C-alpha positions, 0 to 999 in steps of 0.5 A: 734594302735592294738585292743589288745594292752591293752592285750599285755601290761597287760600280760607283766606286769602280767608275770613280777609281777609273776616273782617278786612274785616267787623271793620274795617267794624264798627269804622268803624260804631261810631267814634262809639258812646259806649254800646258795652256795659254794665259794672257798671251803667255804659255804656262806649264801643265798643272797637276790635276786631282780628283775629288770624291764625295758620298754618292747622294745628298740624302736627307738627315733621316737617311744618314740616321738610318745608315748609322743605325744599320737600317740603310745602305750607303749610296756609293761614291761619286766624282764631284770635280777635278781640281788643279793643284796649286803647288808652285811650278818647279824651276829648272836651269836650262838656258837652251830651252826655248821656254827659258826666261831671261835667267835661263830657268824653265818653269816645269809642271808641278807633277811629281812622277813618284807621287803619281805612281803611288796614287796610281797603285792606290787607285789600282788596289781600290779598283781591285778591292771593289771588283772583289766585293762585286764578285762576292756579292754576285756569288752570294746572290747566286747561292741564294738563288740556288737555295730555291732549287 
Protein backbone atom coordinates (compact mmCIF):
# COMPACT_ATOMS: atom_id res chain seq x y z
CA UNK A 1 0.00 0.00 0.00
CA UNK A 2 1.31 3.43 -0.97
CA UNK A 3 1.44 6.24 1.53
CA UNK A 4 -0.50 8.45 -0.86
CA UNK A 5 -3.28 5.99 -1.74
CA UNK A 6 -5.78 8.10 0.19
CA UNK A 7 -4.83 11.12 -1.91
CA UNK A 8 -5.31 9.17 -5.14
CA UNK A 9 -8.73 7.88 -4.13
CA UNK A 10 -9.98 11.25 -2.87
CA UNK A 11 -8.67 13.12 -5.90
CA UNK A 12 -10.42 10.73 -8.29
CA UNK A 13 -13.67 11.27 -6.38
CA UNK A 14 -13.18 15.05 -6.42
CA UNK A 15 -12.70 14.98 -10.18
CA UNK A 16 -15.78 12.79 -10.71
CA UNK A 17 -17.99 14.94 -8.47
CA UNK A 18 -16.77 18.10 -10.20
CA UNK A 19 -17.75 16.59 -13.56
CA UNK A 20 -21.14 15.67 -12.10
CA UNK A 21 -21.67 19.27 -10.89
CA UNK A 22 -20.70 20.61 -14.34
CA UNK A 23 -23.27 18.36 -16.05
CA UNK A 24 -25.97 19.32 -13.54
CA UNK A 25 -25.18 23.00 -14.14
CA UNK A 26 -25.57 22.44 -17.86
CA UNK A 27 -28.92 20.74 -17.30
CA UNK A 28 -30.20 23.64 -15.20
CA UNK A 29 -28.94 26.21 -17.71
CA UNK A 30 -30.77 24.44 -20.54
CA UNK A 31 -34.03 23.69 -18.67
CA UNK A 32 -35.95 25.99 -21.04
CA UNK A 33 -34.01 25.32 -24.28
CA UNK A 34 -36.49 24.17 -26.91
CA UNK A 35 -33.86 24.05 -29.67
CA UNK A 36 -31.22 21.74 -28.25
CA UNK A 37 -30.06 20.06 -31.45
CA UNK A 38 -31.09 19.65 -35.04
CA UNK A 39 -32.24 16.12 -35.90
CA UNK A 40 -33.36 15.31 -39.46
CA UNK A 41 -34.01 18.99 -40.20
CA UNK A 42 -36.17 19.47 -37.09
CA UNK A 43 -35.20 21.08 -33.80
CA UNK A 44 -35.59 18.92 -30.69
CA UNK A 45 -35.39 20.17 -27.09
CA UNK A 46 -32.34 19.80 -24.91
CA UNK A 47 -32.12 16.34 -23.37
CA UNK A 48 -31.10 15.94 -19.74
CA UNK A 49 -27.63 14.46 -19.27
CA UNK A 50 -26.47 12.13 -16.49
CA UNK A 51 -22.99 11.11 -15.34
CA UNK A 52 -22.13 7.41 -15.04
CA UNK A 53 -19.36 6.52 -12.58
CA UNK A 54 -17.59 3.21 -12.05
CA UNK A 55 -14.72 1.93 -9.90
CA UNK A 56 -11.35 3.35 -10.90
CA UNK A 57 -9.62 0.45 -12.63
CA UNK A 58 -10.53 -2.81 -14.21
CA UNK A 59 -8.34 -4.83 -11.91
CA UNK A 60 -7.95 -8.60 -12.16
CA UNK A 61 -9.87 -10.86 -9.82
CA UNK A 62 -6.84 -11.27 -7.55
CA UNK A 63 -6.85 -7.52 -6.85
CA UNK A 64 -10.54 -7.59 -5.93
CA UNK A 65 -9.85 -10.55 -3.63
CA UNK A 66 -6.99 -8.66 -1.94
CA UNK A 67 -9.22 -5.63 -1.46
CA UNK A 68 -11.94 -7.71 0.17
CA UNK A 69 -9.43 -9.44 2.45
CA UNK A 70 -8.05 -6.09 3.58
CA UNK A 71 -4.66 -6.38 1.88
CA UNK A 72 -5.42 -3.98 -0.94
CA UNK A 73 -6.63 -0.45 -1.42
CA UNK A 74 -9.41 0.70 -3.70
CA UNK A 75 -8.61 2.56 -6.86
CA UNK A 76 -11.13 5.37 -6.53
CA UNK A 77 -13.78 6.20 -9.07
CA UNK A 78 -13.91 7.39 -12.67
CA UNK A 79 -16.51 8.87 -14.98
CA UNK A 80 -17.12 6.36 -17.75
CA UNK A 81 -19.70 8.24 -19.79
CA UNK A 82 -22.25 10.99 -19.90
CA UNK A 83 -25.55 9.63 -21.13
CA UNK A 84 -28.78 11.29 -22.17
CA UNK A 85 -31.95 10.73 -20.15
CA UNK A 86 -34.58 8.98 -22.28
CA UNK A 87 -37.52 10.44 -20.32
CA UNK A 88 -40.09 11.91 -22.74
CA UNK A 89 -40.20 15.65 -23.26
CA UNK A 90 -42.83 17.73 -21.47
CA UNK A 91 -45.59 19.23 -23.61
CA UNK A 92 -46.61 22.77 -22.66
CA UNK A 93 -49.50 24.62 -24.25
CA UNK A 94 -48.16 27.90 -25.64
CA UNK A 95 -49.52 28.69 -29.11
CA UNK A 96 -47.55 31.97 -29.33
CA UNK A 97 -44.19 30.19 -29.09
CA UNK A 98 -42.42 29.91 -32.47
CA UNK A 99 -41.63 26.24 -31.68
CA UNK A 100 -45.28 25.32 -31.07
CA UNK A 101 -46.78 22.53 -33.16
CA UNK A 102 -50.07 22.83 -35.10
CA UNK A 103 -52.04 22.21 -31.85
CA UNK A 104 -50.16 24.92 -29.91
CA UNK A 105 -48.00 22.59 -27.82
CA UNK A 106 -44.29 23.12 -27.31
CA UNK A 107 -41.94 20.25 -26.46
CA UNK A 108 -39.89 21.30 -23.45
CA UNK A 109 -36.70 19.66 -22.15
CA UNK A 110 -37.01 16.69 -19.79
CA UNK A 111 -35.09 18.60 -17.09
CA UNK A 112 -36.72 18.82 -13.66
CA UNK A 113 -35.03 21.74 -11.90
CA UNK A 114 -35.97 20.43 -8.46
CA UNK A 115 -34.38 17.05 -9.19
CA UNK A 116 -31.28 18.79 -10.53
CA UNK A 117 -30.96 20.89 -7.36
CA UNK A 118 -31.22 17.75 -5.20
CA UNK A 119 -28.51 16.12 -7.34
CA UNK A 120 -26.38 19.25 -7.04
CA UNK A 121 -26.66 19.20 -3.24
CA UNK A 122 -25.73 15.51 -3.23
CA UNK A 123 -22.70 16.10 -5.46
CA UNK A 124 -21.66 19.10 -3.37
CA UNK A 125 -21.86 17.08 -0.14
CA UNK A 126 -19.86 14.24 -1.70
CA UNK A 127 -17.25 16.74 -2.82
CA UNK A 128 -17.05 18.21 0.71
CA UNK A 129 -16.73 14.72 2.24
CA UNK A 130 -13.84 13.91 -0.08
CA UNK A 131 -12.10 17.19 0.76
CA UNK A 132 -12.44 16.28 4.44
CA UNK A 133 -10.98 12.81 3.80
CA UNK A 134 -8.12 14.36 1.82
CA UNK A 135 -7.36 16.78 4.66
CA UNK A 136 -7.48 13.93 7.19
CA UNK A 137 -4.99 11.93 5.12
CA UNK A 138 -2.74 14.95 4.87
CA UNK A 139 -2.90 15.50 8.65
CA UNK A 140 -2.07 11.83 9.34
CA UNK A 141 0.94 11.90 7.02
CA UNK A 142 2.13 15.15 8.60
CA UNK A 143 1.86 13.66 12.09
CA UNK A 144 3.70 10.52 10.96
CA UNK A 145 6.54 12.66 9.61
CA UNK A 146 6.73 14.58 12.88
CA UNK A 147 7.31 11.32 14.79
CA UNK A 148 10.77 11.06 13.26
CA UNK A 149 11.87 14.45 14.61
